N, C-alpha and C positions, 0 to 999 in steps of 0.2 A: 666658411665663406658665404656671404650673402648672395642671393640669386640676382639675376639681371634686373635692372630697373625697368619698369614699364613706363613708356612715354605716351601720354594721351594727347591726341590732336585736340586743340582747343575748340575747333568747330564741332567735333563729335561730342565733346563735353557740353557744349551749348545745345546741340541737338537733343541730347539725352535729358538736359534740363527742361527743354521745350516739351518733350514727351511727357515728362513728369507732370508739368502743368496741364497738359491736355488730358492726362489721366486723373486729374483732380487733385494733384499735389499742390501744397502751398509753402513748401520749405525745401532747402537743399537735401535735408535728411530723407525726404520722400523719394529720392533717387533709388532707395532700397527696393522699391517696387519694380523699377526698370532693371536693376541689377539682378533681381531674382529670376529673370527670364533670359539667361545668357544665349539660349538657342534662338531666341527671337531678336534680341537687341545687341548680341555680341558682348564684348568686354565693356563694362561701364566703370567710369572713374569712381574712386571713393569719395565720400563726402568732403574730406579735407582737401582732396585734389580739385574737386569742383569749386570749392570756396576759393582756392588759390587762383584758379583760372579767372573767376569773376573779379578777384581783387586785381590781378594783373591787368585785365582789360580796363578796369576802372581807372587804373594809373595812367593809361594812355588814351584818354577820351578824345584828344584832338586827332588821332589816327583812327580810332575805332568808329566814331560817329560817321565820318565820311564813308568808311567801308561798308557800314550797315546801310546807309542811304543809297550807295551804289548797288548793293545787292537787292534792295527793294525796288530799284528802278526797272 
């Protein structure tokens, strides 16, 4: 029997991607740097999960862009 599925909060996935960029990464696969420090960053999504989160957000641009603008305000 397979283990329980892990559900990642899309906001945490985006935060981890932002941290990856801040640490000098330039690709989703660079999440491995953040993932390699679980004591500091906690659980970090896999590369495919991060890619799926980005794809899902890109599908709903009309909702996502206003939310981003509200968060920036």
